[in-house]
N, C-alpha and C positions, 0 to 999 in steps of 0.2 A: 569429495565431501560436498554436501548440499545443505541448504536451508530446506529441510524436508517439508513437503506439502502433499498430504495423501490424496487430495482431489486430483482426478485424472484430467489435467488441462495442459494445453500446449503452452510453451513459454511465451508465444505471441499473445495468447489470450490473457495470461497472467500479467504481461506488461500493460495491456489495455486496461486491465482491472486496476493496476496501480494508478493509471491516469485518471480514472473516474471512480464514482461511487455508484450504488445501485438501488433498484426498485424492488421492494419486497411486497408491494401491494398496498392499497388503501381501502381494505374491506371495511364496510360500515362507516365510511367517511364520506363527507360531501364531495361532489365532483371537483376535480382539480381545475386549475386555470387552463384556459385554452392553450393550444400548442404555440400560438404566436407569442405568448408570454406578456400580453398587454394589460391584463387586469387580474386581481386576485379572485379566488373563489368566493361565493356568497358568504361562506362561514368565516373567511378571513377578513372580510370587509369591516367587521366590527373591531378588528385590531389595527386597521390601517386607515388613515385619512387620505392617503394618496395611493394611486395605482402602484403596484409592485411588479417590476419586470424581473422574472425569474433568471433569465440568462445574464442580466446585468449583475445580479447578486453573485451568481456563480463565477463570473469572470473577475469581479472585484475581489472575491476570496482568493482566486488563483494568482492574481497580480500582487496581492498583499503578501502572500507566501513567497512568491518568486523574488520580491524586492526586499525581503527580510534577510539581512546579512548573516545573522546568527540566531539560532533557536535550539531549544531542546523540548521534547515532548515524550510522554508515555502513551502507549497504545495497548489496549486490551482487545485482542482479536479472537473471534470464533469462526470456524468454517466447517462446512459439510464435506464429508468424504464419502463418495458413493462406493459401496462395497460390491464384490462380485455377485452377491445375491440381489443387488438392486437397492438394498437398504442404505439409508443415509445415516452416518454416524458423525456427531459433532466433536471436533477437536478444538483446542484452544492454544493461544500463545500470548506472551507479553513482550512488547518491544520497548526499548529505550533508545531514542534517536537523538543524536547530537549533530548539528550542522554548523559549519563555519565556512561561509562562501569566501572565495571560490573553490577552495581545495581541501576542506576538512570534512570528513564524514565518519561517524562511528555509530554502528547499530548493534545492540545486544538483543538477542532473541532467546526467550525461554519458552519451550514448548510445554504443553500440559503434562507430558510424561517426565518433565524435569530436564530434558536435554537442552543444553545451552550452546549457542553459537554466537560468534562475534564477527563483525565485518569492520575493517579499517580501510580508510583511504586518506593519504597525506599529500596528494598532488603528484605523487610519483608512482606509488605502488598500491595495488589492491591486495588485501589479505583477508582470508577467512580462517578462523581458529576455532577448534572444538576442544574445550578444556577437558571433557571427560575422556577423550581418546588421546589428548595431548598431541594433536597433529594440526598442521596448518598448511595452507596452500597460498601461493603468491603469484601475482602477475604484474609485470611492469606496464603501467599505463599513464604516462605523464599527461597532465591536463587538468581540467576542472571537474566538478562533481557531475555535470551533464555527461561529459565524455566517459567518465569512469562507470557511471550507472548504466549507460547504454551498452558499453562493452561487457559489463558484468552480466547483464540480462541476455543480450543477443549473441555475443561471441562465446562467453563462458557458460551460457545456458544455465545460469544460477537463478535462484528465486530471491526477490526482495519485495516484501509486501508494501503496497502503496508507494511504489518507487517514484512515480511521476510527481508526487507532492514535493519531492526534493529538487526538482529540476527548474532551472530558470525559464525554460520554454513551456512550463506547465500551462500558462494561460492560452497560448496558441494551440496546444494539443487538446486541451479540454474543450475549447471553443470549436475546433475543427471536427472533433469526433462526436460531439453531442448532436444527434439528429433532432431531438426535441428536449426542451427543458420546461417543466411545469412547476407552478407554485402550489404547494399542498396546503400549508397553514403556517401561522406564526405560533410558536410554542415556547414554553420554558421548561419542558419536560426533563431536559438534561442539565439543569442547574442555572441556566441564564437564558434570557430572551434570544430566540434563534429563528431563522427562516428555514422551513422544511421544504426542500426542493426534490423533484423527481425527474429523471431524464432517461434517455435511451441512446445507445450507440449501436453500431452494426451488430455487435456480439453481446452487449450487456444491457440490463436494466439497472438503474442505480437510484439511490436516495442519498441525500446529504443534508445535514443540519448545519447551517452557517450562523455563527454568532452575530447578533445585531450590534451595531456600534462601530467605533473607530478601529477595532481589531477584528475583522471578519474571518475568524479562524474556524476551521471545521471542528464540530463537536462529536459527530458520529457519521459513519459511512456504512452503507449496506450495498453489497454487490450481488446481483443474481445473474448467473451464467445461463441464459435462457436456451442456448443451443447445445449445452453440454448435457450428458445423460443425467436425468434426475433433477436438472436445473439447480445445482448446488449453489449455496449462498455463502458470502463472506461478510462478516460484521465486525466493525472496528469502532471502539470508543476511545476518544482522545481525552487526556487529562494532564494537568501540570504544565501547560504551555508556559515557556519562559523565553521571551524575545531578547533578553539581555543577560544570558547566563554568565555568572562570574567565576564559577569553578573552572579549574584548568582541566581540559580534556585532552588526553593523549591520542592523537590521530595516527601516530606511527606505531606499528606493532613491533615489539621487542620480544622475540620468542624465549620462553623458558629454556634453561640450559639443556634439559632433557627432552625438549619437544622435537618431534620428527616432521620434516617437511615432505609433503606429497604434492602431486600434480592435481590440477582441476581435471575432472573427468573429461571435459571437452578438449583438453590438451593431450590426452592419451591417444595412442593409435586405436583405430576403430575396434579391432579384435580384442584388445586389452580392455577397453571400456565395456564391451559386450560381456566379457568374462566376469568383470566386477559386478555388472548389472545382474547377471544370473546368480552369482554368489550371494549378493544381497537378498534377492528374492527367496533363495533357498533357506536363508536364515530368518526370513520373515521381516526383513528390513525394507526400507524404501530406497529406490534407485536414486 
């Protein structure tokens, strides 16, 4: 069972995408700030009385998220899937994310076709559940959210969009992987004053809109996989940030009485996993 992602990307690239946001281009826009990040572009000087350092804004956002003990947020995502014909088709998904550090994580994902998947972590066990099929998979992984997410992505080879935004090491990762960070402009296009940044990693171009003020939360992220076929993009819009959620969230999965437990594909013997992969493809599904 997987959080399906039709774009043909490796799990490592997907993990890097979770760490960062991406660049979709600045056509018909003034030149962005120099790569040293020491001063804003001419267009943005009218909105700023002091120089703006793009990398500082990025790291401040990452540190703020990493230091927030509890939060919830909704994410509306859209992504390109490159077809066998070479055509790009856009798909969508909505995420509801709840975090309670160090050991509580719950993610609900609803795809554009209505398929619903849930992820639970309670400090002891990782669980994914598919209500439509009424099946779930579990793996014991005692530890914190960082440990669980890394295991989920790398060992279980599962997908979790924007995963690194959940990690306490997010500031170090985004700072280390960003080869350049540029300041594009100050904007209020997404509902509140924000800094529009653009950066590059070894595999990705990214854009990120960071709210101005005491709570530098991401408003929007765009990722472009420039080395992948067709250079597909992932776009995410954040809404409903709550840094002090009062509602009780159940991070421990209790299976319905008639639910069936299955194994994660990565836990199956190689030949069995290959058979399941071929069966899914013959039925038009995603591996």
